[in-house]
N, C-alpha and C positions, 0 to 999 in steps of 0.2 A: 504494500500500500504506500501511498505518498508519504505518510508520517514516518514510516520505517526508512524509506529511501532518503528523505531529507535528514534524518538522524545520521545515516551513513555519510551523507555529504558533509554534515557538520563535523563528525568525527574525523573525516579525512582532512578537512580544512584546518581545524583547530588543534587536533591531537596528533596530526601526522599519520592518520590512518592509511589503510592499504589503498594505494592508487591503482594497482594492477587491474582490477575489474573495469575501472573507468578507462584505463589505457586500452584494454581489449576492445572496448566499445568505441574507442577513438574519440572520446569526448572529455571535457573537463568535468570534475566532480561538482562544479558549481553551475553546470548547465541547468536549464529549466527542467521540470519533470517531463514536459512534453518532448523535449530534445532527448532526454535519457530514454524514454519509452520508445521513441522512433529509432534511436541508435540500437537499442536492444533488439527490437523487432528486426531490423535490417541485418545486424551482425551475427545473429544467432541462427539465421536461415541455414539449413543443411547440417546443423550440429545434432548430435545425439541428444535425446531428451534429458539424460542425466547431466550432460554438459550444460544444457540450457538452464536446468534447475540450479546447478552449482554457481554459474555466473550470476544468475538472478539473485540468489541468496547473498552473494558478495556485495551486490549493490543495494540490498535491502528489500528485495521482493520476496513474497511468500512463494512457495512452490506453485500454488494456483495462479498467482499473478504472472510468474515466469511462463507457465504453460499458456495462459490466455494471450499474453503479448506475442509469444512465439507463433501461435496458431491464428492470431487475428489477421484477417485479410483486408479489413477496411482501412480507411485513412484515419490516422490519429491527428485530428485537428482540434476540435473543441472538446477537450476531455471532460469538462463539467457535464456534458450531455451523454457521454458513453461509459463513464466509470461504473462498473458493477460493484456491488458489495462483495465482501469475502464469501458469503454463503452463495451468492449468485455465481461467483467465479467457480466455486467448488462444483455446483450443478452443471455449469457450462462444460467444465473439464471432464466431468463424469460422462456427459452426453457425447463429447468428442471421442472419448476412449472406447465407447460402446460400439 
């Protein structure tokens, strides 16, 4: 979720946290949430699901967020209109796995 991701951003900025996941995505940890979501979506295409989950967790995404962003085929523009809740994410991912 955005709260967890912004916490990772702050840890990286103020405490010298792990820059590697942001480097893998090719962006600054101070990028906007939309930029991070788009970079994650683009850079994880073709990766194995466990790699997608691992990278997602490193930037502060839950397993369900990582899977949702990885599998999302739409345009990430106005996130305030498309952000599902954690329980909706779980349901979406369960349906995708079926």
